[in-house]
Gaussian input, Z-matrix of N, CA and C with variables (Angstrom, degrees):
# hf/3-21g

backbone

0 1
 N
 C     1     B1
 C     2     B2     1     A1
 N     3     B3     2     A2     1     D1
 C     4     B4     3     A3     2     D2
 C     5     B5     4     A4     3     D3
 N     6     B6     5     A5     4     D4
 C     7     B7     6     A6     5     D5
 C     8     B8     7     A7     6     D6
 N     9     B9     8     A8     7     D7
 C    10    B10     9     A9     8     D8
 C    11    B11    10    A10     9     D9
 N    12    B12    11    A11    10    D10
 C    13    B13    12    A12    11    D11
 C    14    B14    13    A13    12    D12
 N    15    B15    14    A14    13    D13
 C    16    B16    15    A15    14    D14
 C    17    B17    16    A16    15    D15
 N    18    B18    17    A17    16    D16
 C    19    B19    18    A18    17    D17
 C    20    B20    19    A19    18    D18
 N    21    B21    20    A20    19    D19
 C    22    B22    21    A21    20    D20
 C    23    B23    22    A22    21    D21
 N    24    B24    23    A23    22    D22
 C    25    B25    24    A24    23    D23
 C    26    B26    25    A25    24    D24
 N    27    B27    26    A26    25    D25
 C    28    B28    27    A27    26    D26
 C    29    B29    28    A28    27    D27
 N    30    B30    29    A29    28    D28
 C    31    B31    30    A30    29    D29
 C    32    B32    31    A31    30    D30
 N    33    B33    32    A32    31    D31
 C    34    B34    33    A33    32    D32
 C    35    B35    34    A34    33    D33
 N    36    B36    35    A35    34    D34
 C    37    B37    36    A36    35    D35
 C    38    B38    37    A37    36    D36
 N    39    B39    38    A38    37    D37
 C    40    B40    39    A39    38    D38
 C    41    B41    40    A40    39    D39
 N    42    B42    41    A41    40    D40
 C    43    B43    42    A42    41    D41
 C    44    B44    43    A43    42    D42
 N    45    B45    44    A44    43    D43
 C    46    B46    45    A45    44    D44
 C    47    B47    46    A46    45    D45
 N    48    B48    47    A47    46    D46
 C    49    B49    48    A48    47    D47
 C    50    B50    49    A49    48    D48
 N    51    B51    50    A50    49    D49
 C    52    B52    51    A51    50    D50
 C    53    B53    52    A52    51    D51
 N    54    B54    53    A53    52    D52
 C    55    B55    54    A54    53    D53
 C    56    B56    55    A55    54    D54
 N    57    B57    56    A56    55    D55
 C    58    B58    57    A57    56    D56
 C    59    B59    58    A58    57    D57
 N    60    B60    59    A59    58    D58
 C    61    B61    60    A60    59    D59
 C    62    B62    61    A61    60    D60
 N    63    B63    62    A62    61    D61
 C    64    B64    63    A63    62    D62
 C    65    B65    64    A64    63    D63
 N    66    B66    65    A65    64    D64
 C    67    B67    66    A66    65    D65
 C    68    B68    67    A67    66    D66
 N    69    B69    68    A68    67    D67
 C    70    B70    69    A69    68    D68
 C    71    B71    70    A70    69    D69
 N    72    B72    71    A71    70    D70
 C    73    B73    72    A72    71    D71
 C    74    B74    73    A73    72    D72
 N    75    B75    74    A74    73    D73
 C    76    B76    75    A75    74    D74
 C    77    B77    76    A76    75    D75
 N    78    B78    77    A77    76    D76
 C    79    B79    78    A78    77    D77
 C    80    B80    79    A79    78    D78
 N    81    B81    80    A80    79    D79
 C    82    B82    81    A81    80    D80
 C    83    B83    82    A82    81    D81
 N    84    B84    83    A83    82    D82
 C    85    B85    84    A84    83    D83
 C    86    B86    85    A85    84    D84
 N    87    B87    86    A86    85    D85
 C    88    B88    87    A87    86    D86
 C    89    B89    88    A88    87    D87
 N    90    B90    89    A89    88    D88
 C    91    B91    90    A90    89    D89
 C    92    B92    91    A91    90    D90
 N    93    B93    92    A92    91    D91
 C    94    B94    93    A93    92    D92
 C    95    B95    94    A94    93    D93
 N    96    B96    95    A95    94    D94
 C    97    B97    96    A96    95    D95
 C    98    B98    97    A97    96    D96
 N    99    B99    98    A98    97    D97
 C   100   B100    99    A99    98    D98
 C   101   B101   100   A100    99    D99
 N   102   B102   101   A101   100   D100
 C   103   B103   102   A102   101   D101
 C   104   B104   103   A103   102   D102
 N   105   B105   104   A104   103   D103
 C   106   B106   105   A105   104   D104
 C   107   B107   106   A106   105   D105
 N   108   B108   107   A107   106   D106
 C   109   B109   108   A108   107   D107
 C   110   B110   109   A109   108   D108
 N   111   B111   110   A110   109   D109
 C   112   B112   111   A111   110   D110
 C   113   B113   112   A112   111   D111
 N   114   B114   113   A113   112   D112
 C   115   B115   114   A114   113   D113
 C   116   B116   115   A115   114   D114
 N   117   B117   116   A116   115   D115
 C   118   B118   117   A117   116   D116
 C   119   B119   118   A118   117   D117
 N   120   B120   119   A119   118   D118
 C   121   B121   120   A120   119   D119
 C   122   B122   121   A121   120   D120
 N   123   B123   122   A122   121   D121
 C   124   B124   123   A123   122   D122
 C   125   B125   124   A124   123   D123
 N   126   B126   125   A125   124   D124
 C   127   B127   126   A126   125   D125
 C   128   B128   127   A127   126   D126
 N   129   B129   128   A128   127   D127
 C   130   B130   129   A129   128   D128
 C   131   B131   130   A130   129   D129
 N   132   B132   131   A131   130   D130
 C   133   B133   132   A132   131   D131
 C   134   B134   133   A133   132   D132
 N   135   B135   134   A134   133   D133
 C   136   B136   135   A135   134   D134
 C   137   B137   136   A136   135   D135
 N   138   B138   137   A137   136   D136
 C   139   B139   138   A138   137   D137
 C   140   B140   139   A139   138   D138
 N   141   B141   140   A140   139   D139
 C   142   B142   141   A141   140   D140
 C   143   B143   142   A142   141   D141
 N   144   B144   143   A143   142   D142
 C   145   B145   144   A144   143   D143
 C   146   B146   145   A145   144   D144
 N   147   B147   146   A146   145   D145
 C   148   B148   147   A147   146   D146
 C   149   B149   148   A148   147   D147
 N   150   B150   149   A149   148   D148
 C   151   B151   150   A150   149   D149
 C   152   B152   151   A151   150   D150
 N   153   B153   152   A152   151   D151
 C   154   B154   153   A153   152   D152
 C   155   B155   154   A154   153   D153
 N   156   B156   155   A155   154   D154
 C   157   B157   156   A156   155   D155
 C   158   B158   157   A157   156   D156
 N   159   B159   158   A158   157   D157
 C   160   B160   159   A159   158   D158
 C   161   B161   160   A160   159   D159
 N   162   B162   161   A161   160   D160
 C   163   B163   162   A162   161   D161
 C   164   B164   163   A163   162   D162
 N   165   B165   164   A164   163   D163
 C   166   B166   165   A165   164   D164
 C   167   B167   166   A166   165   D165
 N   168   B168   167   A167   166   D166
 C   169   B169   168   A168   167   D167
 C   170   B170   169   A169   168   D168
 N   171   B171   170   A170   169   D169
 C   172   B172   171   A171   170   D170
 C   173   B173   172   A172   171   D171
 N   174   B174   173   A173   172   D172
 C   175   B175   174   A174   173   D173
 C   176   B176   175   A175   174   D174
 N   177   B177   176   A176   175   D175
 C   178   B178   177   A177   176   D176
 C   179   B179   178   A178   177   D177
 N   180   B180   179   A179   178   D178
 C   181   B181   180   A180   179   D179
 C   182   B182   181   A181   180   D180
 N   183   B183   182   A182   181   D181
 C   184   B184   183   A183   182   D182
 C   185   B185   184   A184   183   D183
 N   186   B186   185   A185   184   D184
 C   187   B187   186   A186   185   D185
 C   188   B188   187   A187   186   D186
 N   189   B189   188   A188   187   D187
 C   190   B190   189   A189   188   D188
 C   191   B191   190   A190   189   D189

   B1=1.4304
   B2=1.4406
   B3=1.4388
   B4=1.4325
   B5=1.4977
   B6=1.3498
   B7=1.4406
   B8=1.5914
   B9=1.3269
   B10=1.3954
   B11=1.4551
   B12=1.2240
   B13=1.5389
   B14=1.5928
   B15=1.3260
   B16=1.3348
   B17=1.5880
   B18=1.3713
   B19=1.5386
   B20=1.5876
   B21=1.3014
   B22=1.5045
   B23=1.3983
   B24=1.4265
   B25=1.4612
   B26=1.5472
   B27=1.3605
   B28=1.3264
   B29=1.6301
   B30=1.2731
   B31=1.5119
   B32=1.4041
   B33=1.2922
   B34=1.5827
   B35=1.5184
   B36=1.4143
   B37=1.4254
   B38=1.4545
   B39=1.4058
   B40=1.4642
   B41=1.5455
   B42=1.3218
   B43=1.5191
   B44=1.5577
   B45=1.3026
   B46=1.4204
   B47=1.4035
   B48=1.3255
   B49=1.4739
   B50=1.4448
   B51=1.3449
   B52=1.4600
   B53=1.5954
   B54=1.1693
   B55=1.5746
   B56=1.5844
   B57=1.3620
   B58=1.5623
   B59=1.5884
   B60=1.2232
   B61=1.5673
   B62=1.4823
   B63=1.3889
   B64=1.4613
   B65=1.4914
   B66=1.3269
   B67=1.5005
   B68=1.5516
   B69=1.3267
   B70=1.5141
   B71=1.3723
   B72=1.3685
   B73=1.4829
   B74=1.4653
   B75=1.3892
   B76=1.4271
   B77=1.5422
   B78=1.3501
   B79=1.4046
   B80=1.5061
   B81=1.3001
   B82=1.5630
   B83=1.5022
   B84=1.4723
   B85=1.4937
   B86=1.4615
   B87=1.4001
   B88=1.5496
   B89=1.4296
   B90=1.4131
   B91=1.3866
   B92=1.6173
   B93=1.2629
   B94=1.5158
   B95=1.4742
   B96=1.3573
   B97=1.5079
   B98=1.5338
   B99=1.2877
   B100=1.5911
   B101=1.6156
   B102=1.2643
   B103=1.4300
   B104=1.6132
   B105=1.3040
   B106=1.3773
   B107=1.4139
   B108=1.3646
   B109=1.4879
   B110=1.5862
   B111=1.3487
   B112=1.4831
   B113=1.5312
   B114=1.2634
   B115=1.5162
   B116=1.4127
   B117=1.4138
   B118=1.4108
   B119=1.4394
   B120=1.3742
   B121=1.5122
   B122=1.4887
   B123=1.2793
   B124=1.4580
   B125=1.4424
   B126=1.2980
   B127=1.4231
   B128=1.5092
   B129=1.2823
   B130=1.4628
   B131=1.3823
   B132=1.3960
   B133=1.5139
   B134=1.4837
   B135=1.3982
   B136=1.4648
   B137=1.5423
   B138=1.2351
   B139=1.5956
   B140=1.3193
   B141=1.3418
   B142=1.4274
   B143=1.4875
   B144=1.4839
   B145=1.4118
   B146=1.4275
   B147=1.2821
   B148=1.3791
   B149=1.5460
   B150=1.3210
   B151=1.4609
   B152=1.4841
   B153=1.3408
   B154=1.5422
   B155=1.4875
   B156=1.3414
   B157=1.4688
   B158=1.6015
   B159=1.2922
   B160=1.5360
   B161=1.5414
   B162=1.3515
   B163=1.4770
   B164=1.6408
   B165=1.2595
   B166=1.5154
   B167=1.6225
   B168=1.3356
   B169=1.5420
   B170=1.5018
   B171=1.3358
   B172=1.3224
   B173=1.5206
   B174=1.2081
   B175=1.6699
   B176=1.3851
   B177=1.4233
   B178=1.4626
   B179=1.5199
   B180=1.2605
   B181=1.5704
   B182=1.4808
   B183=1.4139
   B184=1.4891
   B185=1.4654
   B186=1.3440
   B187=1.5592
   B188=1.5626
   B189=1.2846
   B190=1.4662
   B191=1.4652
   A1=103.90
   A2=114.90
   A3=117.39
   A4=109.10
   A5=114.08
   A6=119.61
   A7=111.34
   A8=111.54
   A9=119.85
   A10=119.61
   A11=117.06
   A12=128.68
   A13=107.69
   A14=122.45
   A15=124.67
   A16=115.37
   A17=111.09
   A18=118.44
   A19=107.69
   A20=116.23
   A21=115.76
   A22=116.83
   A23=114.99
   A24=119.58
   A25=113.95
   A26=117.37
   A27=124.89
   A28=111.02
   A29=113.21
   A30=119.11
   A31=111.49
   A32=116.93
   A33=120.53
   A34=109.48
   A35=112.01
   A36=112.11
   A37=125.53
   A38=111.04
   A39=124.93
   A40=116.63
   A41=112.95
   A42=112.00
   A43=101.77
   A44=117.76
   A45=123.23
   A46=113.76
   A47=119.99
   A48=124.06
   A49=125.47
   A50=108.02
   A51=115.35
   A52=109.82
   A53=114.28
   A54=120.78
   A55=110.95
   A56=111.38
   A57=118.19
   A58=108.21
   A59=112.25
   A60=120.05
   A61=113.27
   A62=111.84
   A63=124.12
   A64=107.53
   A65=117.51
   A66=122.98
   A67=113.84
   A68=119.33
   A69=128.01
   A70=112.21
   A71=115.44
   A72=125.93
   A73=109.80
   A74=113.52
   A75=121.32
   A76=115.02
   A77=119.52
   A78=117.40
   A79=105.53
   A80=120.30
   A81=122.93
   A82=109.45
   A83=113.54
   A84=109.09
   A85=115.70
   A86=115.47
   A87=113.29
   A88=114.49
   A89=114.88
   A90=121.50
   A91=110.72
   A92=116.77
   A93=120.31
   A94=113.46
   A95=118.55
   A96=120.62
   A97=107.67
   A98=114.75
   A99=120.37
   A100=106.55
   A101=112.15
   A102=115.20
   A103=115.02
   A104=108.57
   A105=115.56
   A106=118.19
   A107=118.80
   A108=121.50
   A109=110.91
   A110=109.66
   A111=113.28
   A112=109.27
   A113=118.16
   A114=124.05
   A115=109.77
   A116=118.12
   A117=117.99
   A118=116.73
   A119=117.69
   A120=120.65
   A121=109.28
   A122=116.69
   A123=118.90
   A124=111.11
   A125=126.95
   A126=120.89
   A127=119.04
   A128=118.61
   A129=128.91
   A130=107.42
   A131=119.13
   A132=118.72
   A133=114.31
   A134=115.51
   A135=115.88
   A136=108.66
   A137=118.88
   A138=119.91
   A139=109.70
   A140=120.28
   A141=117.67
   A142=116.44
   A143=113.12
   A144=121.64
   A145=114.23
   A146=124.71
   A147=134.36
   A148=111.03
   A149=111.22
   A150=117.36
   A151=112.15
   A152=117.59
   A153=115.99
   A154=110.64
   A155=118.26
   A156=122.52
   A157=108.73
   A158=117.64
   A159=121.38
   A160=99.80
   A161=110.49
   A162=121.35
   A163=111.09
   A164=114.44
   A165=118.53
   A166=104.15
   A167=113.76
   A168=114.95
   A169=107.61
   A170=129.84
   A171=124.83
   A172=116.50
   A173=113.32
   A174=122.29
   A175=111.25
   A176=115.99
   A177=122.43
   A178=105.32
   A179=117.28
   A180=121.40
   A181=108.56
   A182=111.56
   A183=115.07
   A184=105.98
   A185=113.09
   A186=122.70
   A187=105.08
   A188=113.01
   A189=117.81
   A190=116.30
   D1=127.32
   D2=175.85
   D3=-92.18
   D4=154.84
   D5=178.27
   D6=-141.02
   D7=161.20
   D8=179.19
   D9=-101.56
   D10=11.94
   D11=-172.93
   D12=-52.54
   D13=-53.66
   D14=176.16
   D15=-50.67
   D16=-49.41
   D17=-178.48
   D18=-63.12
   D19=-42.57
   D20=-175.76
   D21=-76.05
   D22=-32.16
   D23=169.44
   D24=-59.82
   D25=-47.95
   D26=-176.34
   D27=-65.20
   D28=-32.78
   D29=175.49
   D30=-62.92
   D31=-24.69
   D32=-175.24
   D33=-102.01
   D34=-5.21
   D35=-176.04
   D36=68.96
   D37=20.90
   D38=174.02
   D39=-83.97
   D40=141.23
   D41=175.59
   D42=-83.61
   D43=173.20
   D44=171.79
   D45=-61.75
   D46=-38.21
   D47=165.88
   D48=-53.72
   D49=-40.17
   D50=174.38
   D51=-69.16
   D52=-49.32
   D53=174.35
   D54=-50.18
   D55=-53.23
   D56=178.95
   D57=-51.98
   D58=-46.92
   D59=177.30
   D60=-47.69
   D61=-53.94
   D62=-173.43
   D63=-65.24
   D64=-37.85
   D65=-177.10
   D66=-88.24
   D67=-6.85
   D68=-168.70
   D69=46.63
   D70=51.27
   D71=163.49
   D72=-123.43
   D73=177.18
   D74=175.28
   D75=-78.45
   D76=159.13
   D77=-179.74
   D78=-70.95
   D79=-31.41
   D80=175.01
   D81=-54.13
   D82=-43.66
   D83=-179.34
   D84=-66.70
   D85=-33.93
   D86=175.50
   D87=-64.24
   D88=-37.53
   D89=-178.73
   D90=-66.31
   D91=-37.25
   D92=174.07
   D93=-69.25
   D94=-37.96
   D95=174.36
   D96=-63.63
   D97=-46.43
   D98=-175.47
   D99=-55.80
   D100=-48.36
   D101=-174.58
   D102=-86.39
   D103=12.94
   D104=175.44
   D105=60.42
   D106=21.59
   D107=-179.03
   D108=-90.44
   D109=-8.23
   D110=-178.11
   D111=-147.50
   D112=131.81
   D113=174.34
   D114=-93.44
   D115=121.85
   D116=-177.85
   D117=-62.16
   D118=161.22
   D119=173.72
   D120=-67.01
   D121=167.31
   D122=177.95
   D123=-62.79
   D124=-42.26
   D125=177.59
   D126=-66.88
   D127=-26.65
   D128=172.41
   D129=-70.25
   D130=-45.05
   D131=178.61
   D132=-64.13
   D133=-33.54
   D134=174.99
   D135=-66.15
   D136=-42.57
   D137=178.02
   D138=-58.79
   D139=-43.48
   D140=178.79
   D141=-58.87
   D142=-43.51
   D143=169.64
   D144=-52.26
   D145=-50.52
   D146=177.96
   D147=-51.87
   D148=-52.28
   D149=-170.61
   D150=-73.77
   D151=-23.69
   D152=175.07
   D153=-102.02
   D154=-0.99
   D155=176.44
   D156=64.39
   D157=40.75
   D158=-176.91
   D159=-135.16
   D160=159.25
   D161=169.84
   D162=-66.50
   D163=158.54
   D164=178.44
   D165=-62.11
   D166=-41.27
   D167=-175.49
   D168=-67.69
   D169=-24.72
   D170=175.35
   D171=-77.34
   D172=-12.06
   D173=-179.80
   D174=-101.66
   D175=-42.35
   D176=-170.29
   D177=-110.33
   D178=122.53
   D179=-176.51
   D180=-114.69
   D181=130.15
   D182=175.58
   D183=-76.18
   D184=116.87
   D185=-178.64
   D186=-110.90
   D187=136.37
   D188=175.75
   D189=-60.74

């Protein structure tokens, strides 16, 4: 699954650490999500959606 987390975080000028604090996860978790090595749990995906003010579908893209 592809995602736009890196792009959206950069648009806001946030570091991975700042995003991690907003999501109540570790910076390593944000890094793994951005590198698409880890798909977030549903609760974390909803928090990401709220933080960016976008729907989950606008952030996480179903890639073949």
